[in-house]
N, C-alpha and C positions, 0 to 999 in steps of 0.2 A: 397530388397527394403530399401532405406535409411529411417532414422527416420523421416526426413522432409516429404518424400512422404507418409510414413505410417500415419502421423498425418493428411495430406491432405485427404487421402482416408477415414480415420476414421470420419472426420468431413464433408465429402462429399463436399469438397471445390476444386476449380480449383488449379492446381499445383502452388505453390508460394503464394497463397492467405493468407492474414493475417486478423485476427479479431481485430478491434481497440477498446480499452477500453475507451469509452466516459467519464466514471467517472473520470479517471485520467486527461483527458483534462479539465474537468470542475473544478477540485480541486483548482487550483490557483485562479480562478475567485471567487469561493465560499470563499476561505480564505481571499481574499481582502475585500469581503463584511463583513465578521465577524470582520476583523480588523477595518474597518471604523465605524461599528456600536459600537464597544467597545470604540472607541475614542469619539463618541457622548455621550455615557453613562458616560464617565469619566468627562464630562463637564456639566452633568445634563440634557442632551437632550434625550428624549425617542427615541427608535428605530422607523424606518418608519413603517407606518400602511398600509398594503395591504388589500383591500376589494375585496372579491369574490362574484359575483352575480350568483346564481344558480336558474333557473326557469324552469327546465325540469326534467323528470324522466329517461333521457338517462343514462344507466349504465356507459358508457365511460366518460360522463361529471361528474358524481358523483365521479368516481374513480380519475379523473384529479383533482377535488377539494380536495380530500383526500391527493393526492400526494403534491399538492401545500401547504397545511397546514403543512404536515410533513417537507417539504423542508424549509419552512419559520421558523419553530421552530428550526430546526437544525442550521440555519444560524443566528438566533437571530432577525428575522424580525417578527413584530406583524402581525397577520393574523386574519381577521374576515370574516366568511362566512355568507352572508345574503341570506337566501332562500326565494323565492317569490312564493306564491301559484298560482297566476294567471299571465300568461305571459304578459297580457296586461298592468300590472303594472310595468314591467321592466324599461320602459323609465323613469318613475317618480323616481324609486329607483336609476337609473343611474345618473339622474340629481341631486338628493339629495347627492349622493356620490361625484359628481363633485364639488358641492358647499360646502362640509364639509371641513373646514380647518384642521381637524384632519387626513384626508385621504390623503396619499401620492401616492397611486397607486390603480388602478382598473383593475380587470380581470373579463371578462364575459365568462361564460361557455356555449359555443354553441354546437349543434344547439338549438335555442329556437323556432323560427318560420320556420327555414329551408329556402328553396328557394321559398316559397309561395309568390306570388305577393301581394303587400301591397299598401295601400293608399299613403304611404310616399316614394315609390320608387320601384325598381325592386324586392327587397326583404327586409323584415323588419329586418333581421339579419344584412344586410349590412348597413342599416340606423342606427342601434344601434351602430355598430362599429364606425361610423362617429360621433356619439353623445358623445363618450368618449372624455373628454378634453385632449389635447396633454400634459397638465401638469400632468395628472394622468395615461396616457396610458402606461402601462408597456409592451404591446405586439407589439407596433409599427404599429397598424392596422388602426388608425384613418386617416381621409383624409389628414391632414397636413403632417403626417409622410410618408404616402404612396406617396403623390405627390412629396415630397422632394426626396424620394428614386428614383422615375422614372425620375427625373430631375438631379440626381446625386448631390443633394444639401445635404451636410453632416452635416451642423450645423443649429440650429434654431435661432441663434443670429448674423447673418451676419451684419456688417463686423467684429465684435469682435471675432467670431469663438471660443467661449469658452465652448459652450454647444452643444454636439453632438446630432444628431437626434437619437431617439430610432428606432431600426430596428426590423422587425418581428422575434420573438424569435426562432421559429423552423428553419427558413431559416438561421438565424445567427449561430445557433448551427452547421449546416452543414458546413458553412464557417470555423468555428473554427476547425472542424475535418479536413477539407481539408488543413488548414494552418499547421496542425501537420504532414501531409503526405509529405515525401520527394518528391521534384520536382514539387509539385503543385503550391506553392506560392514562388515567388522570392522577398524577402523583401529587396534585394539590389537595386531594381528598385524604382522609385518614386511612391508615392501613386497614385492609379489609373492605374498603369501598372504592378502590382504584378503578374497578370496572363496573361500578354502579350505573345502571341504566343501559348496559350493553346486553344484547342477546347473542348467544353463541351456539352453534351446532357442531358437534364432534361426531364424525361417522367412524366409529370403532369404540369398543368398550373392553379392550384387553387390559390385563392387570399391569402391563408394562407401560402403555401409552394412554389409551383412551380414558379409562376410569380415573387414574390419578390426575390427568390433565383436566377432566371435567370438575373434579373436586377442587383443584387449585384455582381454577378460574371462578368457580362459585364462591370459594373462600375469599376471593377478591371482589365479590359483589355482583358478578354477572348472573344472569339466568342462562343455564346451560342445558341444551337438549343433547342427550346422549343416545345416539342411534346405533343399534346393532342389528344383526340379521333378522331377529324375530321380535324386537321390542324397542320402545322409545321411552326414556325416562327424562324427567326434568330435575336437575340439581339446582336447588334454590335455598339460600339461607340455612345451610346445614341439614337440609332434608331432601329426601328423594320421593318424587311423585310419578306414578304411572301415567302415561299419556295415551290413552286408548284411542282418542279421536284424531291424533296427529299422524302425519306421514313424513317420510324424509323430505319430500318436496315442501310441505307446509312449514317445516322447521327451518329449512335453509332459506326460504323466501322471507322469513321474518328476522333473519339473523344478519348482524353487521360483521360477524367473524365466523368463518367456516373452516374447520380443520378436518381433513380426511386422513385416515391411517389404515385404510383397508389393505390387508396383506396379500394383494394379488395385482399383477400388472394389468389385468383385463378390466379392472373397475374404472369407470369414468363417471364423474359427477356432471350432469347436464348443466352447462354454464348458464343457460337461460334462467335457472332457478336463483342465481346469485344476484343480490342487489347491485345496481350500478355504483 
């Protein structure tokens, strides 16, 4: 058995599979942030201030807040965690942060209310996402950024086009990983066609990862099958098509890129569906 096959067997990977180091992909972006912050300090301007709002006891949310603080410290960004005892006070705290001229960015640690029906809409958490000002939204989840994404509008200052829209951060990180993979993105093509000719399947349609990622890849020219628990849609050329005759297996088998974001450890995608 060759050393390559031995490594595959030891790691329980399919033959030829590779593990991608996301830290190395993120490194140049983090270095750019540090450089820009240092330039601000050299002319007497404080580093940007990111405010985190935490209003729940969810261990994952608390851990995410800790990670945010460590990452900000490492990159020279000021970070302030504001813990709120009563979830009903989150909206006021959020609006205070929106209106605070010292605050440059806001991140809210969800879930707070979850998907419980609310007076203000289908869910209070969705309402809070839309309450974050686009000037402070570092996650790209407010209404303005979401609507721009689904209309493939890439700038907030048309026709000047000098300020790019903020994109949902988790979905964007997947795009950056795909950009680093050979044969996924073709940067020789014009913007909007970098994934032309590619078929992608995304198993998850959450508002945080699956749906925005499908739109982002479709905006780059791919045909994207969006698979959720009870439906399959095709994102293509700025339009959404129902796929009544497709199954998760049929979508995966015709795809050169497959992304799973199912929020349960028990989910397993049959590896025999995936193209060699």
